[in-house]
C-alpha positions in Angstrom: -5.7 26.9 20.7 -2.9 24.0 20.4 -5.0 22.2 23.5 -7.2 21.2 20.5 -4.7 19.5 18.5 -4.0 17.4 21.5 -7.5 16.5 21.6 -7.8 12.4 21.1 -11.5 12.9 19.6 -10.2 15.6 17.6 -7.0 13.2 16.4 -9.5 10.9 15.3 -11.5 12.9 13.4 -8.7 13.9 11.5 -7.8 10.7 10.6 -11.0 9.6 9.7 -11.5 12.8 7.4 -8.2 12.5 6.1 -9.2 8.5 4.9 -11.9 9.8 3.4 -10.3 12.2 1.6 -8.0 10.1 0.1 -10.5 7.3 -0.8 -11.7 9.2 -3.4 -8.7 10.0 -5.9 -7.7 6.1 -4.7 -10.9 5.0 -6.3 -10.3 7.1 -9.4 -7.3 5.9 -9.9 -8.4 2.7 -9.7 -11.3 3.0 -12.4 -8.3 4.7 -14.9 -5.8 2.5 -14.4 -8.6 -0.1 -14.6 -9.5 1.7 -18.2 -6.2 3.0 -19.7 -4.5 -0.3 -19.3 -7.1 -2.7 -20.5 -7.9 -5.0 -18.0 -11.4 -5.1 -18.2 -11.0 -5.2 -21.6 -8.6 -8.2 -21.3 -10.7 -10.2 -19.5 -13.9 -9.7 -21.9 -11.2 -11.0 -24.8 -10.2 -14.0 -22.2 -13.7 -15.3 -21.6 -15.8 -13.4 -24.3 -18.3 -13.1 -21.9 -20.2 -9.9 -20.4 -19.1 -6.7 -21.9 -16.1 -4.5 -21.4 -17.7 -2.6 -19.5 -19.0 -5.0 -17.0 -15.3 -6.2 -16.9 -14.2 -2.9 -15.9 -16.5 -3.0 -12.7 -15.4 -6.5 -12.1 -12.1 -5.5 -12.6 -12.4 -2.4 -9.9 -14.3 -4.2 -7.6 -11.7 -6.6 -7.2 -8.7 -3.8 -6.5 -10.7 -2.5 -4.1 -11.9 -5.3 -2.4 -8.0 -6.9 -2.8 -7.1 -3.2 -1.0 -9.4 -3.6 1.5 -8.8 -6.8 2.6 -5.0 -6.0 3.0 -5.6 -3.6 5.5 -8.5 -4.6 7.5 -7.3 -8.6 7.8 -4.1 -7.0 9.5 -5.8 -4.5 11.4 -8.5 -6.8 13.1 -6.1 -9.1 13.9 -3.6 -6.9 15.6 -6.7 -5.1 17.0 -5.4 -2.1 15.7 -9.1 0.0 15.9 -9.9 2.0 13.3 -7.5 4.6 13.8 -4.6 2.4 13.0 -6.0 0.7 10.3 -6.4 4.3 8.3 -2.9 5.0 9.7 -1.3 1.9 8.2 -4.0 2.3 5.0 -2.3 5.8 4.1 0.7 4.3 4.6 0.4 1.9 2.0 -0.8 4.1 -0.5 2.1 6.4 -0.1 4.6 4.1 0.4 3.8 0.3 -1.3 4.9 -0.2 -5.0 1.4 0.7 -6.7 0.6 -2.7 -9.1 -1.2 -1.8 -12.3 -4.9 -3.7 -12.7 -3.9 -5.3 -15.9 -0.1 -6.2 -14.5 -1.7 -7.6 -11.2 -4.3 -10.1 -13.7 -1.3 -11.2 -16.2 1.0 -11.4 -13.2 -0.7 -14.9 -12.6 -1.7 -15.7 -16.2 1.9 -16.6 -17.4 3.0 -13.3 -18.7 6.2 -12.7 -20.4 8.8 -10.8 -17.7 11.2 -8.0 -18.5 14.3 -10.1 -17.7 15.9 -10.0 -14.4 18.3 -6.7 -15.5 15.3 -4.4 -16.1 14.1 -5.9 -13.0 17.2 -5.1 -11.3 17.1 -1.6 -12.7 13.8 -0.9 -11.9 14.2 -2.1 -7.8 16.7 0.2 -7.5 14.8 3.2 -8.6 12.2 2.1 -6.0 14.7 1.2 -2.6 14.8 4.6 -1.6 10.9 4.6 -1.2 11.5 1.3 0.7 14.0 2.9 2.7 11.5 5.3 4.1 8.8 2.8 4.6 11.3 1.2 6.5 12.1 4.1 8.8 8.4 5.5 8.5 7.6 1.8 10.6 10.7 2.3 13.0 9.7 5.8 13.5 5.7 4.7 14.7 7.2 1.6 16.5 9.5 3.9 18.4 6.7 6.7 18.8 4.2 3.8 20.5 6.5 3.2 23.4 7.7 0.0 22.6 11.1 -1.2 24.3 12.4 -4.2 22.4 13.0 -3.0 18.5 15.3 -5.8 18.4 14.7 -9.3 18.8 15.6 -12.8 17.3 12.0 -12.8 15.9 11.9 -9.4 14.6 14.9 -10.3 12.3 12.0 -11.5 10.2 11.2 -7.8 9.9 14.3 -7.7 7.5 14.6 -11.2 6.3 11.0 -11.5 4.7 11.1 -8.0 2.5 14.5 -8.8 1.3 13.6 -12.6 0.5 10.1 -10.8 -1.7 13.2 -8.1 -3.4 15.2 -11.2 -4.1 12.7 -13.1 -5.9 11.9 -9.9 -7.9 14.7 -9.9 -9.8 15.0 -13.5 -11.3 10.7 -14.1 -11.3 10.8 -10.3 -13.1 6.9 -11.4 -14.2 6.1 -11.3 -11.0 8.3 -7.8 -10.1 5.2 -5.8 -9.0 4.1 -8.0 -7.0 6.9 -8.9 -5.1 7.9 -5.3 -4.9 4.0 -5.1 -3.4 4.8 -7.6 -1.1 8.2 -6.6 0.4 6.5 -2.7 0.7 3.7 -4.3 2.7 5.6 -6.6 5.1 7.9 -3.4 5.7 5.1 -1.6 6.8 3.1 -4.5 8.6 5.0 -4.5 11.8 3.9 -1.0 12.2 -0.1 -1.6 12.1 -0.3 -2.9 16.0 1.2 -0.4 16.9 -0.2 2.8 15.3 -3.1 3.0 17.8 -0.6 3.2 20.7 1.4 6.7 19.2 2.0 8.8 22.5 3.6 11.7 20.5 3.4 13.2 17.1 0.0 11.3 16.0 -1.6 14.0 14.4 1.8 15.0 12.4 2.1 11.5 11.4 -1.3 11.1 9.8 -0.8 14.8 8.0 2.3 13.8 6.2 0.6 10.7 5.5 -2.5 12.2 4.1 -0.3 14.5 2.1 1.9 12.0 0.7 -1.2 9.7 -0.8 -2.5 12.9 -2.6 0.5 13.5 -4.3 1.3 9.6 -5.1 -2.4 9.3 -6.3 -2.2 12.4 -8.3 0.3 11.4 -10.2 -1.4 8.2 -10.8 -4.4 10.1 -12.3 -1.9 12.6 -14.2 -0.6 9.3 -16.0 -3.4 7.4 -16.3 
C-alpha cells in the first residue's frame, strides 16, 4: 500500500489534482473580491465605457492572467515542469500577500496610503507568514538535494524581500503590492528546485493544498 505513495505517477497525479481543486475556489475568490470591492465599478466610473458587469469580467481576467504569469514565467525559465509549477502556485496562494483587485488597480492610480505607522502595524502581522514562506523555501531546497545553501549570490534571497518590505512602510499606498512582492521573492528561489524534491514531495503538496484551501476559505467568507 505504501509503495503507491512513492510512485512518481501517483505523486504527479495527486499534485495536479490538488492544483485543480484549489483553482476552483481561487477563481471564485477572485470574482467575489472584484465584485465586492467594486473594482469593476471603479473602472466603469473612470472610463464611462462598456458596463459594470463588463468591467467586472475584465478585472477578473486581469487578475487571473497576472496570477498565471507570476507562476508560469518563472516555471518556464527554471524548467520546473508542471509539478514544480503547481507546487509554486500552491505556495503562493497559501503564503503570499493576496492583493485585493481594487487595491491593485488604485495602487497605480495615485491612491492615498494609510501612513507609515499603519503600514508598520500591518507589516508586523504579516512577518510570521513571511518567515513560514522562508522556511518552506529552505526546506524545499534542502529536500531537493542542494548542497550550497549559502553563497554571496544567494544573499539576494534576503536582500530583495527586505527591500520590498522596507519600501512598503514609507510608500504605504503600495503596501499590499510591495508585501506581495516580498513574499513572492522569498518563494521564487524554490521554483527551480521543486521538481527535484527527493523526500516528502507528497507531504509538501498535501500541506500546501490544505493551506491554500484554508486561505481561500477565509477570503470567500470575508467577501
